[in-house]
Residue, then its C-alpha position, 0 to 999 in steps of 0.5 A: m916372596l910376599f911381605t905381610v904387614e900386620v896392623r892392630l887397631i885398638g880403640r880406633d874407628l875401623m872405617v876411618t882407618m881403612s879409608r886412610m889406608r886406601t888413601w895412602l895406597d892410592h897416593s903411593g901407587v901401591e896395590p897389595d896382593a891381599f887384604r884381610c881383616s879380623r875383628g875381635s874384642p877389643t882389637t881389630t887386626i888388619r893384614l896386607d900382603f905386599k910383593d915389594e919390601g920397600s912398600a911393606v916397610s913404608f906402610a908399616k911405618t906409617f900405620g904402626g904395623r909390623i912385618l910378620g916373620s921379621l923381628e927387626h921390622v916393628y914400627p911405631a906409628e909415625s903419627v905426625e906424618a900420618e896425621q898431616r897426610f891422612g888426617s888425625s886419628a881423633d876424627 
């Protein structure tokens, strides 16, 4: 079973956010099964598939995403933790 995390970006720099995501994945030793990015106006949607639920939950919590198909796994961004570890979103 795959756990798909969706992160919606509104008004954030896509390249900076993707760089932070890559840093998080490398730091956590996690490799997603798939990565998809769709750009619209004004929202960019990023979806990653994880084999491990724990990794999906942790990624969703860090980046303010949600696990698709699960009403109980919607997370606000843990901006303090993410900013301390991966930089400020104002960069």
